[in-house]
Wavefront OBJ file of the C-alpha trace (Angstrom):
o trace
v 10.336 9.960 -3.527
v 13.794 9.810 -5.078
v 15.847 6.708 -4.455
v 19.453 7.815 -4.871
v 22.337 5.668 -3.759
v 23.225 6.641 -0.225
v 26.775 7.960 0.340
v 28.881 7.104 3.399
v 27.532 8.678 6.565
v 24.361 9.965 4.951
v 21.142 9.589 6.897
v 17.877 8.790 5.164
v 15.261 10.477 7.364
v 11.610 10.442 6.482
v 8.826 12.783 7.502
v 5.189 11.867 7.080
v 2.144 12.848 9.153
v 0.376 9.641 10.183
v -3.351 9.230 10.281
v -5.005 9.343 13.713
v -5.546 5.613 13.768
v -1.883 4.929 12.934
v -0.849 7.391 15.664
v -2.992 5.582 18.220
v -1.629 2.214 17.104
v 2.000 3.215 17.478
v 1.347 5.185 20.680
v 0.164 1.935 22.173
v 3.279 0.137 20.943
v 5.735 2.823 21.902
v 4.140 4.018 25.144
v 4.605 7.600 23.927
v 3.202 10.540 25.846
v 0.190 12.550 24.801
v 2.455 15.324 23.551
v 2.922 13.313 20.363
v -0.710 13.961 19.477
v -0.516 17.642 20.272
v 2.313 18.534 17.916
v 5.952 17.766 17.233
v 7.138 14.759 19.288
v 9.737 15.396 21.974
v 12.539 12.827 21.969
v 15.130 11.937 24.572
v 18.806 12.607 23.969
v 19.821 8.930 24.008
v 20.408 8.934 20.256
v 18.367 7.563 17.384
v 17.355 3.946 17.009
v 18.947 3.025 13.696
v 17.533 0.570 11.157
v 19.866 -0.772 8.466
v 18.557 -1.889 5.069
v 21.114 -3.136 2.528
v 18.912 -4.034 -0.423
v 18.684 -4.168 -4.207
v 17.691 -0.811 -5.664
v 19.548 -1.526 -8.905
v 18.733 -4.404 -11.268
v 15.735 -6.490 -12.285
v 14.258 -6.398 -8.765
v 14.421 -2.604 -8.422
v 10.631 -2.093 -8.545
v 10.106 -4.711 -5.822
v 12.808 -3.125 -3.691
v 11.404 0.388 -4.008
v 8.085 -0.946 -2.718
v 9.814 -2.482 0.297
v 11.607 0.769 1.069
v 8.320 2.654 0.706
v 6.700 0.414 3.294
v 9.569 0.617 5.772
v 9.790 4.406 5.393
v 6.081 4.792 6.049
v 6.341 2.697 9.215
v 9.351 4.661 10.459
v 7.509 7.915 9.822
v 4.385 6.688 11.607
v 6.384 5.576 14.652
v 8.269 8.864 14.820
v 5.065 10.878 14.445
v 3.639 8.930 17.384
v 6.599 9.713 19.643
v 9.163 7.164 18.559
v 10.204 4.112 20.569
v 11.605 4.342 24.097
v 11.220 8.092 23.598
v 13.835 7.887 20.815
v 13.527 8.756 17.144
v 14.025 6.121 14.434
v 16.406 6.612 11.523
v 16.416 4.414 8.409
v 19.712 3.927 6.566
v 19.439 2.403 3.075
v 22.268 1.017 0.940
v 22.095 -0.351 -2.609
v 23.512 -3.873 -2.928
v 22.694 -3.968 -6.668
v 21.761 -7.680 -6.459
v 25.435 -8.416 -5.705
v 26.102 -10.629 -2.666
v 29.564 -9.125 -2.079
v 28.047 -5.636 -1.894
v 25.406 -6.966 0.468
v 28.184 -8.163 2.750
v 30.119 -4.897 2.538
v 27.111 -2.648 3.102
v 25.728 -4.704 5.974
v 29.083 -4.794 7.729
v 29.440 -1.028 7.250
v 25.945 -0.391 8.597
v 26.800 -2.377 11.721
v 30.397 -1.351 12.409
v 30.435 2.282 11.252
v 26.801 3.400 11.369
v 26.082 1.400 14.532
v 22.617 0.290 13.446
v 20.548 -1.461 16.088
v 18.440 -3.685 13.817
v 18.431 -4.907 10.224
v 15.811 -5.590 7.567
v 16.633 -8.052 4.817
v 17.147 -7.256 1.118
v 15.173 -8.342 -1.933
v 17.095 -11.237 -3.432
v 17.803 -14.521 -1.709
v 21.435 -14.438 -2.874
v 22.011 -11.124 -1.087
v 19.808 -12.283 1.793
v 22.220 -15.148 2.483
v 25.118 -12.730 2.871
v 23.143 -10.213 4.942
v 22.069 -13.001 7.277
v 25.658 -14.255 7.575
v 26.889 -10.796 8.614
v 23.980 -10.433 11.058
v 25.013 -13.753 12.573
v 28.652 -12.653 12.846
v 27.764 -9.419 14.662
v 24.684 -10.787 16.450
v 22.268 -8.208 15.060
v 18.553 -9.011 14.645
v 17.471 -9.223 11.008
v 13.940 -9.680 9.652
v 13.566 -10.949 6.098
v 10.607 -9.545 4.159
v 11.327 -10.898 0.654
v 14.188 -13.461 0.413
v 12.598 -16.864 0.802
v 15.178 -19.517 0.071
v 14.453 -22.384 2.498
v 18.144 -22.452 3.368
v 17.784 -19.337 5.547
v 15.409 -20.757 8.177
v 16.700 -24.306 7.780
v 20.394 -25.230 7.503
v 21.720 -21.643 7.716
v 19.535 -20.582 10.651
v 20.911 -18.520 13.529
v 19.095 -17.082 16.574
v 19.087 -13.466 15.329
v 17.308 -14.352 12.076
v 13.538 -13.973 11.566
v 11.356 -14.121 8.469
v 7.825 -12.943 7.680
v 7.731 -14.334 4.135
v 6.733 -17.911 3.278
v 9.757 -19.906 2.152
v 9.975 -21.303 -1.361
v 9.314 -24.732 0.117
v 6.102 -23.478 1.717
v 4.914 -21.732 -1.456
v 5.446 -24.800 -3.640
v 3.635 -27.014 -1.154
v 0.766 -24.518 -0.991
v 0.454 -24.496 -4.779
v 0.409 -28.312 -4.826
v -2.377 -28.276 -2.244
v -4.541 -26.009 -4.417
v -3.829 -27.059 -8.018
v -2.646 -30.602 -7.315
v -6.173 -32.109 -7.356
v -7.117 -30.393 -10.651
v -5.877 -33.082 -13.054
v -3.694 -36.103 -13.670
v -1.215 -34.843 -16.250
v 1.118 -32.029 -15.153
v 3.648 -29.830 -16.895
v 6.143 -27.303 -15.563
v 7.846 -24.164 -16.812
v 10.391 -22.198 -14.816
v 13.643 -20.324 -15.202
v 16.750 -22.483 -15.216
v 18.111 -21.487 -11.794
v 18.285 -22.956 -8.286
v 15.055 -21.604 -6.780
v 13.016 -22.818 -9.731
v 14.497 -26.335 -9.589
v 13.866 -26.416 -5.840
v 10.303 -25.190 -6.378
v 9.509 -28.057 -8.719
v 11.065 -30.585 -6.331
v 8.956 -29.378 -3.388
v 5.842 -29.301 -5.599
v 6.404 -32.859 -6.792
v 7.035 -34.115 -3.259
v 3.736 -32.680 -2.001
v 1.864 -33.743 -5.156
v 2.599 -37.378 -4.280
v 0.487 -36.874 -1.168
v -2.214 -34.666 -2.671
v -2.671 -36.616 -5.910
v -0.736 -39.926 -5.939
v -1.823 -40.835 -9.480
v -0.526 -37.591 -10.995
v 2.349 -37.646 -13.479
v 4.561 -35.040 -15.110
v 4.471 -35.129 -18.902
v 6.655 -32.106 -19.723
v 9.213 -29.764 -18.167
v 10.489 -26.544 -19.751
v 13.525 -24.656 -18.474
v 14.038 -21.355 -20.335
v 16.975 -19.204 -19.328
v 16.250 -16.131 -17.229
v 15.367 -13.226 -19.517
v 14.364 -15.510 -22.411
v 12.867 -13.324 -25.182
v 11.201 -16.094 -27.238
v 9.034 -18.754 -25.555
v 7.674 -20.291 -28.757
v 9.492 -23.632 -28.489
v 8.572 -23.997 -24.819
v 4.925 -23.156 -25.462
v 4.578 -25.681 -28.287
v 6.353 -28.345 -26.224
v 3.931 -27.884 -23.345
v 0.835 -27.847 -25.543
v 2.005 -30.972 -27.403
v 2.285 -32.854 -24.104
v -1.455 -32.207 -23.447
v -1.236 -31.577 -19.689
v -4.297 -30.927 -17.566
v -2.346 -28.521 -15.338
v 0.681 -26.300 -15.878
v 2.724 -25.216 -12.855
v 4.729 -22.061 -13.592
v 7.684 -20.740 -11.611
v 8.107 -17.736 -13.892
v 7.823 -14.210 -12.505
v 8.459 -10.614 -13.450
v 9.384 -9.876 -17.062
v 9.701 -13.611 -17.780
v 6.104 -14.285 -16.757
v 4.858 -11.231 -18.654
v 6.643 -12.365 -21.824
v 5.401 -15.940 -21.503
v 1.773 -14.925 -20.939
v 1.698 -12.536 -23.897
v 3.268 -15.113 -26.222
v 1.203 -18.072 -24.954
v -2.218 -16.418 -25.279
v -2.358 -16.540 -29.111
v -1.657 -20.282 -28.942
v -4.692 -20.771 -26.706
v -2.553 -22.274 -23.955
v -4.712 -20.875 -21.161
v -7.833 -22.383 -22.759
v -6.247 -25.826 -23.083
v -5.135 -26.345 -19.482
v -5.354 -24.953 -15.973
v -2.397 -22.788 -15.040
v -0.981 -21.987 -11.617
v 1.854 -19.485 -11.205
v 3.701 -17.161 -8.882
v 2.215 -13.670 -9.171
v 3.507 -10.294 -8.071
v 1.693 -6.966 -8.153
v 4.173 -5.672 -10.722
v 3.244 -8.582 -13.017
v -0.468 -7.841 -12.702
v 0.070 -4.149 -13.436
v 2.372 -4.871 -16.390
v -0.094 -7.304 -17.982
v -3.270 -5.336 -17.285
v -6.126 -6.829 -19.292
v -3.696 -9.137 -21.100
v -3.666 -11.307 -17.988
v -5.955 -14.273 -18.758
v -8.909 -14.870 -16.480
v -9.041 -17.972 -14.330
v -5.293 -18.371 -13.801
v -4.374 -19.628 -10.325
v -2.029 -17.051 -8.850
v 0.007 -17.212 -5.668
v 0.861 -14.014 -3.775
v 2.427 -13.205 -0.428
v 0.401 -10.214 0.803
v -2.217 -9.141 -1.784
v -3.683 -5.858 -0.575
v -7.052 -6.562 -2.196
v -7.516 -9.680 -0.053
v -6.604 -8.106 3.293
v -9.883 -6.530 4.283
v -9.181 -5.157 7.740
v -8.950 -1.696 9.277
v -5.165 -1.637 9.519
v -4.718 -2.587 5.848
v -7.417 -0.246 4.588
v -5.784 2.709 6.359
v -2.398 1.677 5.005
v -3.742 1.458 1.436
v -5.312 4.895 1.747
v -2.064 6.453 2.998
v 0.056 4.602 0.452
v -2.172 5.746 -2.407
v -2.009 9.341 -1.192
v 1.772 9.299 -0.869
v 2.826 7.247 -3.899
v -0.168 7.405 -6.270
v 0.013 3.637 -6.588
v -1.386 0.454 -5.098
v 0.827 -1.185 -2.462
v 2.612 -4.308 -3.600
v 3.187 -7.258 -1.308
v 6.707 -5.955 -0.668
v 5.442 -2.640 0.754
v 3.058 -4.426 3.098
v 5.712 -6.838 4.367
v 8.231 -4.008 4.761
v 5.743 -2.103 6.925
v 4.962 -5.278 8.876
v 8.633 -5.838 9.694
v 8.634 -2.543 11.577
v 5.410 -3.480 13.376
v 7.250 -6.533 14.712
v 10.274 -4.508 15.761
v 8.151 -1.771 17.352
v 6.199 -4.212 19.506
v 9.342 -6.164 20.440
v 11.303 -3.036 21.409
v 8.399 -1.873 23.560
v 8.138 -5.285 25.221
v 11.890 -5.575 25.787
v 12.282 -1.951 26.834
v 15.543 -2.061 24.923
v 17.178 -2.449 21.506
v 19.768 -4.838 22.926
v 19.958 -7.770 20.522
v 19.344 -10.722 22.830
v 16.477 -8.925 24.555
v 14.857 -8.280 21.173
v 15.311 -11.876 20.078
v 13.604 -13.051 23.257
v 10.751 -10.569 22.780
v 10.164 -11.581 19.162
v 10.365 -15.299 19.967
v 7.808 -14.977 22.728
v 5.436 -12.521 21.086
v 2.351 -12.521 18.900
v 2.152 -9.601 16.498
v -0.862 -7.943 14.905
v 0.076 -7.575 11.242
v -1.959 -6.730 8.166
v -1.989 -10.431 7.288
v -3.288 -11.290 10.754
v -1.817 -12.342 14.082
v 1.676 -13.688 13.546
v 4.121 -15.553 15.765
v 7.547 -17.041 15.085
v 8.329 -20.721 15.468
v 11.282 -21.129 17.831
v 13.131 -23.809 15.842
v 13.539 -21.687 12.683
v 12.012 -18.257 13.452
v 9.656 -18.711 10.511
v 6.622 -16.479 10.875
v 3.362 -18.407 10.616
v 2.192 -16.308 7.670
v -0.209 -17.818 5.122
v 0.197 -18.293 1.401
v -2.536 -16.639 -0.692
v -3.824 -18.430 -3.798
v -6.792 -17.389 -5.933
v -7.928 -17.136 -9.556
v -7.476 -14.042 -11.708
v -10.650 -12.012 -12.158
v -11.587 -8.608 -13.534
v -12.575 -5.932 -11.013
v -13.794 -2.518 -12.109
v -12.031 -0.863 -9.162
v -8.589 -1.658 -10.591
v -6.911 -1.224 -13.998
v -5.438 -4.725 -13.724
v -6.609 -8.225 -12.863
v -6.708 -9.266 -9.229
v -7.257 -12.591 -7.494
v -10.723 -13.744 -6.546
v -11.838 -16.635 -4.341
v -8.551 -16.336 -2.475
v -7.612 -19.232 -0.216
v -5.301 -18.649 2.733
v -3.142 -21.756 3.046
v -1.927 -21.661 6.675
v 1.775 -21.917 7.412
v 1.190 -24.807 9.794
v -0.071 -26.911 6.877
v 2.879 -26.293 4.570
v 5.984 -25.444 6.566
v 8.616 -28.152 7.101
v 8.258 -30.321 10.142
v 10.725 -29.865 12.981
v 12.241 -33.194 11.952
v 12.831 -31.846 8.430
v 14.424 -28.707 9.823
v 16.768 -30.653 12.093
v 17.671 -33.068 9.288
v 18.669 -30.142 7.053
v 21.154 -28.983 9.697
v 23.045 -32.244 9.951
v 26.578 -32.167 8.506
v 26.567 -33.357 4.915
l 1 2 3 4 5 6 7 8 9 10 11 12 13 14 15 16 17 18 19 20 21 22 23 24 25 26 27 28 29 30 31 32 33 34 35 36 37 38 39 40 41 42 43 44 45 46 47 48 49 50 51 52 53 54 55 56 57 58 59 60 61 62 63 64 65 66 67 68 69 70 71 72 73 74 75 76 77 78 79 80 81 82 83 84 85 86 87 88 89 90 91 92 93 94 95 96 97 98 99 100 101 102 103 104 105 106 107 108 109 110 111 112 113 114 115 116 117 118 119 120 121 122 123 124 125 126 127 128 129 130 131 132 133 134 135 136 137 138 139 140 141 142 143 144 145 146 147 148 149 150 151 152 153 154 155 156 157 158 159 160 161 162 163 164 165 166 167 168 169 170 171 172 173 174 175 176 177 178 179 180 181 182 183 184 185 186 187 188 189 190 191 192 193 194 195 196 197 198 199 200 201 202 203 204 205 206 207 208 209 210 211 212 213 214 215 216 217 218 219 220 221 222 223 224 225 226 227 228 229 230 231 232 233 234 235 236 237 238 239 240 241 242 243 244 245 246 247 248 249 250 251 252 253 254 255 256 257 258 259 260 261 262 263 264 265 266 267 268 269 270 271 272 273 274 275 276 277 278 279 280 281 282 283 284 285 286 287 288 289 290 291 292 293 294 295 296 297 298 299 300 301 302 303 304 305 306 307 308 309 310 311 312 313 314 315 316 317 318 319 320 321 322 323 324 325 326 327 328 329 330 331 332 333 334 335 336 337 338 339 340 341 342 343 344 345 346 347 348 349 350 351 352 353 354 355 356 357 358 359 360 361 362 363 364 365 366 367 368 369 370 371 372 373 374 375 376 377 378 379 380 381 382 383 384 385 386 387 388 389 390 391 392 393 394 395 396 397 398 399 400 401 402 403 404 405 406 407 408 409 410 411 412 413 414 415 416 417 418 419 420 421 422
């Protein structure tokens, strides 16, 4: 699949023959007629249902974004192969925001005002996600976030047309504190010197006070994003002799840190917990140390159910790759929309909001509903330890714990407090 920047007015249509089980699943959602199973679906002349996706196909998050687009495209193709929704075909329109918030604003506004999209899916980065959400609020278009997880979106910047199926950064840090917090008394931290990382440490520390009141932090390291040499940070951490290291590194930064820290024996000297993405696991391969506590959002190897297994099989056949968390959550966003459109019998915004608010959705990560106060999906956080598995050419997580959203999301009082004028 080629991911070229879309020009004005261009339509990004996808064509993929769904498996029988996917056809049956979407036939149930869409209420399509049996003709969809017999051959080419027959659609009404009411016009396509349009999905807008202004996301980040250029920049450091490009691999993550391509996975998201893959997942959304597969869902759109499956729905169309099963007869569409409301007897209408779905069209996906993708724009490249290049990790630039101003482009996110421009593209989202164009998708709404010129392309007349009915629904939106969020981008990759939180910075662009903030602008996409703001435009969705202005034009009252439903938007589902699948990757941006700044807590500001469901908390102080919330609006009724916003939904999210990704745990917020607050939730992920609390989940990590729940799992690695009891593992020692002396803690250290390493994370990129940017807002999300500083927030992550704050939320971790706040929960650690509850999980392990006697714990103390003995070292903090704040390398710049894209740091090529971690030597000084590694020696600083080792010299502090922590029992546990909490890492907020990811992507190329995590890969570089792991490869440079291994020769120093860092992973033998302390327990390590970190954010982990599929791209990190694939990039490190067997260089990934065993026994590292990793946190993921939708690890395919831990979702052992019929829907996920069929999705993995189709994804492997189409892309010759294993589906990253982003692909799974992109596909899930369309499962939510499909069920809500069927329930509402419409793509009218307020009707969809009501249907999503009042629904429970069967996703690959399990049954999911959205809390009314912030439209946060009650999705779990997955934390396990890295292990070798002969089925994969990279490490995966074993002994995976599902930390439920209800245990780690902010209380309603916290949400309301965040919305008070400062």
